C-alpha positions as YAML, in Angstrom:
chain: A
units: angstrom
residues:
- id: 1
  name: SER
  ca: [32.35, 70.03, -147.73]
- id: 2
  name: MET
  ca: [29.90, 68.10, -145.58]
- id: 3
  name: GLY
  ca: [27.78, 66.96, -148.50]
- id: 4
  name: PRO
  ca: [30.05, 64.28, -149.94]
- id: 5
  name: VAL
  ca: [30.87, 62.84, -146.52]
- id: 6
  name: MET
  ca: [27.19, 62.44, -145.67]
- id: 7
  name: THR
  ca: [26.42, 60.95, -149.06]
- id: 8
  name: TYR
  ca: [29.21, 58.49, -148.57]
- id: 9
  name: SER
  ca: [27.83, 57.54, -145.13]
- id: 10
  name: VAL
  ca: [24.30, 57.04, -146.44]
- id: 11
  name: GLN
  ca: [25.60, 54.93, -149.32]
- id: 12
  name: GLU
  ca: [27.85, 53.03, -146.95]
- id: 13
  name: THR
  ca: [24.93, 52.40, -144.59]
- id: 14
  name: GLN
  ca: [22.77, 51.15, -147.46]
- id: 15
  name: LYS
  ca: [25.55, 48.86, -148.60]
- id: 16
  name: ASN
  ca: [26.04, 47.57, -145.06]
- id: 17
  name: ASN
  ca: [22.31, 46.94, -144.68]
- id: 18
  name: ARG
  ca: [22.21, 45.11, -148.00]
- id: 19
  name: CYS
  ca: [25.25, 43.01, -147.00]
- id: 20
  name: GLU
  ca: [23.61, 42.15, -143.66]
- id: 21
  name: GLU
  ca: [20.42, 41.08, -145.50]
- id: 22
  name: ILE
  ca: [22.47, 38.89, -147.85]
- id: 23
  name: ILE
  ca: [24.42, 37.40, -144.90]
- id: 24
  name: ALA
  ca: [21.17, 36.71, -142.99]
- id: 25
  name: SER
  ca: [19.66, 35.08, -146.10]
- id: 26
  name: LEU
  ca: [22.79, 32.94, -146.61]
- id: 27
  name: GLU
  ca: [22.85, 31.91, -142.94]
- id: 28
  name: SER
  ca: [19.17, 30.89, -143.23]
- id: 29
  name: GLN
  ca: [19.97, 28.84, -146.37]
- id: 30
  name: VAL
  ca: [22.98, 27.22, -144.63]
- id: 31
  name: LYS
  ca: [20.74, 26.28, -141.68]
- id: 32
  name: ILE
  ca: [18.17, 24.71, -144.05]
- id: 33
  name: LEU
  ca: [20.92, 22.84, -145.93]
- id: 34
  name: LYS
  ca: [22.35, 21.51, -142.66]
- id: 35
  name: GLN
  ca: [18.90, 20.21, -141.66]
- id: 36
  name: GLU
  ca: [18.44, 18.57, -145.09]
- id: 37
  name: ASN
  ca: [21.94, 17.10, -144.85]
- id: 38
  name: GLN
  ca: [21.13, 15.62, -141.43]
- id: 39
  name: GLU
  ca: [17.86, 14.13, -142.74]
- id: 40
  name: LEU
  ca: [19.64, 12.68, -145.76]
- id: 41
  name: SER
  ca: [22.35, 11.23, -143.51]
- id: 42
  name: LEU
  ca: [19.68, 9.47, -141.41]
- id: 43
  name: LYS
  ca: [18.00, 8.13, -144.56]
- id: 44
  name: LEU
  ca: [21.37, 6.94, -145.85]
- id: 45
  name: GLU
  ca: [22.08, 5.14, -142.56]
- id: 46
  name: LYS
  ca: [18.68, 3.41, -142.77]
- id: 47
  name: GLN
  ca: [19.34, 2.43, -146.40]
- id: 48
  name: GLU
  ca: [22.79, 1.06, -145.50]
- id: 49
  name: SER
  ca: [21.27, -0.89, -142.62]
- id: 50
  name: LEU
  ca: [18.59, -2.32, -144.93]
- id: 51
  name: TYR
  ca: [21.24, -3.16, -147.52]
- id: 52
  name: LEU
  ca: [23.33, -5.00, -144.93]
- id: 53
  name: SER
  ca: [20.26, -6.89, -143.69]
- id: 54
  name: ARG
  ca: [19.37, -7.89, -147.24]
- id: 55
  name: GLN
  ca: [22.97, -8.87, -147.92]
- id: 56
  name: MET
  ca: [22.95, -11.11, -144.83]
- id: 57
  name: LEU
  ca: [19.68, -12.70, -145.99]
- id: 58
  name: VAL
  ca: [21.12, -13.31, -149.47]
- id: 59
  name: GLU
  ca: [24.22, -14.96, -147.98]
- id: 60
  name: GLN
  ca: [22.06, -17.10, -145.67]
- id: 61
  name: PHE
  ca: [19.88, -18.09, -148.63]
- id: 62
  name: GLU
  ca: [22.97, -19.00, -150.69]
- id: 63
  name: ARG
  ca: [24.27, -21.19, -147.85]
- id: 64
  name: GLN
  ca: [20.89, -22.94, -147.63]
- id: 65
  name: VAL
  ca: [20.86, -23.51, -151.40]
- id: 66
  name: ALA
  ca: [24.37, -25.00, -151.24]
- id: 67
  name: THR
  ca: [23.31, -27.31, -148.38]
- id: 68
  name: LEU
  ca: [20.21, -28.41, -150.31]
- id: 69
  name: GLN
  ca: [22.31, -29.10, -153.41]
- id: 70
  name: LEU
  ca: [24.55, -31.38, -151.34]
- id: 71
  name: GLU
  ca: [21.48, -33.16, -149.96]
- id: 72
  name: VAL
  ca: [20.10, -33.61, -153.49]
- id: 73
  name: GLU
  ca: [23.43, -35.12, -154.58]
- id: 74
  name: LYS
  ca: [23.38, -37.51, -151.61]
- id: 75
  name: VAL
  ca: [19.79, -38.56, -152.33]
- id: 76
  name: SER
  ca: [20.62, -39.05, -156.01]
- id: 77
  name: SER
  ca: [23.61, -41.20, -155.09]
- id: 78
  name: SER
  ca: [21.49, -43.23, -152.65]
- id: 79
  name: LYS
  ca: [18.82, -43.66, -155.33]
- id: 80
  name: LYS
  ca: [21.38, -45.02, -157.79]
- id: 81
  name: SER
  ca: [22.73, -47.40, -155.15]
- id: 82
  name: LEU
  ca: [19.21, -48.61, -154.32]
- id: 83
  name: GLU
  ca: [18.38, -49.07, -157.99]
- id: 84
  name: THR
  ca: [21.52, -51.22, -158.38]
- id: 85
  name: GLN
  ca: [20.58, -53.30, -155.33]
- id: 86
  name: ILE
  ca: [17.00, -53.72, -156.59]
- id: 87
  name: SER
  ca: [18.32, -54.86, -159.97]
- id: 88
  name: ARG
  ca: [20.58, -57.43, -158.27]
- id: 89
  name: LEU
  ca: [17.70, -58.66, -156.09]
- id: 90
  name: GLU
  ca: [15.44, -58.97, -159.14]
- id: 91
  name: GLN
  ca: [18.13, -61.04, -160.88]
- id: 92
  name: SER
  ca: [18.52, -63.24, -157.78]
- id: 93
  name: ASN
  ca: [14.76, -63.60, -157.52]
- id: 94
  name: PHE
  ca: [14.56, -64.64, -161.18]
- id: 95
  name: GLN
  ca: [17.36, -67.18, -160.66]
- id: 96
  name: MET
  ca: [15.64, -68.58, -157.53]
- id: 97
  name: GLU
  ca: [12.33, -68.84, -159.38]
- id: 98
  name: SER
  ca: [14.10, -70.74, -162.17]
- id: 99
  name: MET
  ca: [15.75, -73.02, -159.59]
- id: 100
  name: ASN
  ca: [12.42, -73.56, -157.82]
- id: 101
  name: LYS
  ca: [10.74, -74.44, -161.12]
- id: 102
  name: LYS
  ca: [13.50, -76.90, -161.97]
- id: 103
  name: LEU
  ca: [13.33, -78.36, -158.44]
- id: 104
  name: ARG
  ca: [9.56, -78.81, -158.72]
- id: 105
  name: GLU
  ca: [10.02, -80.49, -162.09]
- id: 106
  name: ASP
  ca: [12.70, -82.79, -160.59]
- id: 107
  name: ILE
  ca: [10.45, -83.66, -157.63]
- id: 108
  name: GLN
  ca: [7.55, -84.32, -159.99]
- id: 109
  name: MET
  ca: [9.74, -86.54, -162.15]
- id: 110
  name: VAL
  ca: [11.09, -88.47, -159.12]
- id: 111
  name: SER
  ca: [7.63, -88.94, -157.57]
- id: 112
  name: THR
  ca: [6.07, -90.23, -160.79]
- id: 113
  name: ARG
  ca: [8.89, -92.64, -161.67]
- id: 114
  name: ALA
  ca: [8.17, -96.32, -160.90]
- id: 115
  name: VAL
  ca: [10.43, -97.64, -158.17]
- id: 116
  name: SER
  ca: [10.95, -101.35, -157.62]
- id: 117
  name: TYR
  ca: [10.71, -102.89, -154.16]
- id: 118
  name: THR
  ca: [14.40, -103.79, -154.21]
- id: 119
  name: HIS
  ca: [15.39, -100.19, -154.73]
- id: 120
  name: LEU
  ca: [13.29, -99.17, -151.76]
- id: 121
  name: THR
  ca: [14.87, -101.70, -149.43]
- id: 122
  name: LEU
  ca: [18.49, -101.28, -150.44]
- id: 123
  name: PRO
  ca: [20.53, -98.68, -148.59]
- id: 124
  name: THR
  ca: [20.71, -95.53, -150.62]
- id: 125
  name: ILE
  ca: [23.99, -93.89, -151.51]
- id: 126
  name: TYR
  ca: [22.39, -90.68, -152.74]
- id: 127
  name: SER
  ca: [21.35, -87.85, -150.51]
- id: 128
  name: VAL
  ca: [19.06, -85.03, -151.48]
- id: 129
  name: GLN
  ca: [19.92, -81.57, -150.31]
- id: 130
  name: ILE
  ca: [17.28, -78.88, -150.37]
- id: 131
  name: SER
  ca: [18.49, -75.38, -149.73]
- id: 132
  name: VAL
  ca: [16.05, -72.82, -148.46]
- id: 133
  name: VAL
  ca: [16.85, -69.18, -149.00]
- id: 134
  name: ALA
  ca: [14.75, -66.56, -147.30]
- id: 135
  name: VAL
  ca: [14.68, -63.11, -148.81]
- id: 136
  name: SER
  ca: [12.98, -60.25, -147.08]
- id: 137
  name: PHE
  ca: [12.09, -57.00, -148.81]
- id: 138
  name: LYS
  ca: [11.47, -54.25, -146.30]
- id: 139
  name: LYS
  ca: [10.37, -50.79, -147.29]
- id: 140
  name: LYS
  ca: [12.18, -48.09, -145.35]
...
């Protein structure tokens, strides 16, 4: 009657030992997985931090691009305004050159015309007006 009880105890002991080995192995694997999880969490935090830093740099870059685009628009507008002013000044300059040429021709014609002594001594009713216009071009 003692035989089956002992056999059962030996089998039970072997099963218990095998279960303890399996539990120890699983606990070791859990410990390793926890360490790997902690390392991965640290890597993930670093990646998130890098991502946020890059995101901030991208946003800063986009703001700078927008600012530069506004500056380009202002410069373009100023350029158009200056081109218009230059065109007007060129037209005025051309008109003044034409007036100067005509004035020189008139002076030449007056100075070469024969004038009698009586005309020189009589009081004159004509007056000559000469307008002088100064134009300055300054480069800024």
